[in-house]
C-alpha positions as CSV (number, residue, x, y, z in Angstrom):
1,X,11.9,6.4,5.2
2,X,10.1,4.5,3.2
3,X,11.2,1.1,4.9
4,X,13.5,0.2,7.3
5,X,16.8,0.9,5.3
6,X,15.3,2.5,2.3
7,X,14.5,6.5,2.0
8,X,14.3,9.5,-0.3
9,X,16.8,12.6,-0.5
10,X,15.8,15.5,-2.2
11,X,18.4,18.4,-3.3
12,X,18.8,20.6,-5.8
13,X,19.1,20.6,-9.2
14,X,22.1,22.4,-10.7
15,X,21.6,24.3,-13.7
16,X,21.4,22.2,-17.6
17,X,21.7,19.4,-15.4
18,X,19.9,16.7,-17.6
19,X,20.0,13.2,-17.4
20,X,17.7,10.0,-18.9
21,X,15.2,8.2,-16.8
22,X,17.1,5.1,-15.6
23,X,20.3,6.8,-15.5
24,X,22.6,7.3,-12.4
25,X,25.3,9.3,-11.5
26,X,28.4,9.0,-8.6
27,X,27.6,10.8,-5.5
28,X,30.5,11.8,-3.2
29,X,30.4,13.7,0.1
30,X,32.3,17.1,0.9
31,X,33.8,15.1,4.4
32,X,34.3,11.7,2.4
33,X,36.8,13.1,-0.8
34,X,36.9,10.3,-2.9
35,X,34.9,7.9,-1.9
36,X,32.3,8.0,-4.9
37,X,29.0,6.3,-5.0
38,X,26.7,5.1,-7.8
39,X,22.6,6.4,-7.2
40,X,20.4,6.5,-9.6
41,X,18.0,9.5,-10.1
42,X,14.3,8.5,-9.1
43,X,12.8,11.9,-10.2
44,X,12.3,12.8,-13.8
45,X,14.1,14.4,-16.1
46,X,11.7,17.5,-16.0
47,X,11.4,17.9,-12.1
48,X,12.9,20.9,-10.3
49,X,14.9,19.2,-8.0
50,X,16.5,16.0,-8.1
51,X,15.4,13.4,-5.9
52,X,17.4,10.3,-4.9
53,X,15.8,6.3,-3.5
54,X,18.8,5.3,-1.6
55,X,19.3,2.2,0.8
56,X,21.4,2.3,3.5
57,X,24.3,0.2,4.8
58,X,24.7,1.5,8.4
59,X,27.2,-1.7,8.9
60,X,29.4,-0.8,6.1
61,X,29.8,2.8,7.4
62,X,30.7,4.4,3.9
63,X,28.6,6.6,2.2
64,X,24.7,5.2,2.5
65,X,25.5,5.4,6.6
66,X,27.0,9.2,6.4
67,X,23.7,9.9,4.1
68,X,21.1,8.7,7.1
69,X,22.7,11.9,9.0
70,X,22.3,14.2,6.3
71,X,20.0,17.7,6.7
72,X,18.6,20.6,5.1
73,X,21.8,22.5,3.4
74,X,24.2,19.5,3.7
75,X,26.0,19.5,-0.3
76,X,26.4,16.7,-2.6
77,X,28.9,16.5,-5.3
78,X,27.2,15.2,-8.1
79,X,29.0,13.5,-11.2
80,X,27.7,13.4,-15.2
81,X,24.7,10.8,-15.7
82,X,26.0,7.5,-16.8
83,X,24.2,3.8,-16.7
84,X,23.0,1.1,-18.9
85,X,18.9,1.0,-18.1
86,X,17.2,3.0,-20.5
87,X,14.0,2.4,-21.8
88,X,14.0,1.0,-24.9
89,X,10.5,-0.5,-25.3
90,X,7.2,-2.3,-23.8
91,X,8.1,-5.0,-21.7
92,X,8.3,-6.9,-18.5
93,X,11.5,-5.0,-15.5
94,X,12.6,-7.2,-13.5
95,X,14.2,-6.0,-10.1
96,X,16.2,-7.6,-7.2
97,X,15.5,-5.0,-3.6
98,X,17.5,-1.6,-4.3
99,X,17.5,-2.9,-8.5
100,X,14.2,-1.4,-8.7
101,X,16.1,2.2,-8.0
102,X,16.4,3.0,-12.0
103,X,12.7,1.6,-13.0
104,X,11.1,3.8,-10.8
105,X,11.9,7.3,-13.2
106,X,11.3,4.8,-16.0
107,X,7.6,4.0,-14.7
108,X,7.1,7.4,-13.7
109,X,7.8,8.8,-17.2
110,X,5.9,6.1,-19.0
111,X,3.0,7.4,-16.6
112,X,3.2,10.6,-16.7
113,X,3.3,10.2,-20.8
114,X,-0.1,8.2,-20.8
115,X,2.1,4.5,-21.6
116,X,2.3,2.6,-18.4
117,X,-0.3,0.2,-20.1
118,X,1.7,-2.9,-21.6
119,X,4.4,-2.9,-18.8
120,X,4.7,-5.8,-16.1
121,X,7.0,-5.3,-13.2
122,X,8.4,-8.3,-10.8
123,X,9.9,-6.5,-7.8
124,X,11.3,-9.3,-5.6
125,X,13.1,-8.7,-1.8
126,X,14.1,-10.9,0.8
127,X,11.6,-10.2,3.5
128,X,8.3,-8.0,3.5
129,X,9.7,-5.3,5.8
130,X,12.4,-4.2,2.6
131,X,9.4,-4.1,0.7
132,X,8.3,0.0,-0.7
133,X,6.6,2.1,-2.8
134,X,3.8,-0.7,-2.8
135,X,0.9,2.0,-3.3
136,X,2.7,4.2,-5.9
137,X,3.6,0.7,-8.3
138,X,0.4,-0.1,-8.0
139,X,-0.7,3.3,-9.0
140,X,0.9,3.3,-12.3
141,X,0.4,-0.8,-12.8
142,X,-2.1,-2.2,-11.2
143,X,-2.5,-5.9,-11.5
144,X,0.7,-6.1,-13.5
145,X,3.4,-5.4,-10.7
146,X,4.3,-8.8,-8.5
147,X,5.7,-8.3,-5.3
148,X,7.6,-11.2,-4.4
149,X,9.2,-12.5,-1.4
150,X,12.6,-14.8,-1.3
151,X,13.4,-15.5,2.3
152,X,9.9,-16.2,4.3
153,X,6.4,-16.7,4.2
154,X,4.1,-14.3,3.7
155,X,0.9,-13.2,4.1
156,X,0.7,-10.1,2.2
157,X,2.9,-11.4,-0.9
158,X,3.6,-13.9,-2.7
159,X,6.4,-15.9,-1.9
160,X,8.3,-17.0,-4.6
161,X,12.0,-17.0,-6.5
162,X,12.6,-16.0,-9.7
163,X,13.7,-18.9,-11.1
164,X,13.8,-21.1,-14.5
165,X,9.9,-22.2,-13.6
166,X,8.7,-19.3,-12.5
167,X,9.9,-17.8,-15.6
168,X,8.5,-19.9,-18.4
169,X,5.1,-19.8,-15.8
170,X,4.5,-16.0,-16.3
171,X,6.2,-14.9,-19.3
172,X,3.9,-15.3,-22.7
173,X,6.0,-13.6,-25.3
174,X,9.9,-13.5,-25.2
175,X,10.2,-11.1,-27.5
176,X,9.2,-8.3,-25.8
177,X,12.3,-6.4,-23.6
178,X,13.4,-7.2,-20.6
179,X,14.6,-5.0,-18.2
180,X,16.9,-6.7,-15.5
181,X,18.4,-4.7,-12.4
182,X,19.7,-6.2,-8.8
183,X,22.4,-8.1,-7.7
184,X,25.5,-9.8,-9.9
185,X,24.6,-13.1,-9.5
186,X,20.5,-12.5,-9.8
187,X,21.4,-10.5,-12.6
188,X,23.6,-13.2,-14.5
189,X,21.0,-15.8,-13.4
190,X,18.0,-14.2,-15.4
191,X,19.5,-13.4,-18.5
192,X,20.6,-16.3,-18.7
193,X,17.6,-18.2,-18.1
194,X,15.6,-15.6,-20.7
195,X,18.1,-16.0,-23.1
196,X,17.2,-20.1,-22.8
197,X,13.9,-19.7,-23.3
198,X,14.4,-17.4,-26.4
199,X,14.8,-13.7,-25.9
200,X,17.1,-12.2,-28.4
201,X,20.0,-10.5,-26.1
202,X,19.9,-7.5,-27.6
203,X,16.1,-7.4,-25.6
204,X,17.3,-7.7,-22.9
205,X,18.3,-4.7,-20.6
206,X,20.5,-5.4,-17.9
207,X,22.5,-3.7,-14.5
208,X,24.2,-5.2,-11.8
209,X,24.8,-3.7,-8.0
210,X,28.4,-4.5,-8.5
């Protein structure tokens, strides 16, 4: 477990299976036929195994709840790779909660290619206990990763919401790319603010978690 409800899953990689960093696949469990759920690859395309970092929701009694009990040898059925978020160029990544997952593979690829410099990440969560991958993200981006907490005062991270004021105070160049992923309402609001502040629509790469 990476925190109280986020877990790393590693599985065999089918022969000749390919994807781009940021893409996802529909996952189906053999004991839950027809119940497919999208999960983002967090491994790199050239890795020998597939990794998924998944936020689980036991209260929903769905795929993520069943995955909590999965053991070595259990099967996953994977669909074709898909997804709106792929890397376009240097910019700022804006993630709400599980919306960080498309960016993990992208940032890991940038680090492997020694091209992580010049990128920034705003990672927003409700509480301190919801944050994960702190050490790895800091190792990749240094002081250009910002952990933001919205629902409680925080001694470890910055208490802030990504609203118009935050964006105006923290963005110097609206010509860069902006990668936005998180809850639908958050993604829509941030994309709207970015456009109103001067960002071109084709420079906002977005996907919501609905």
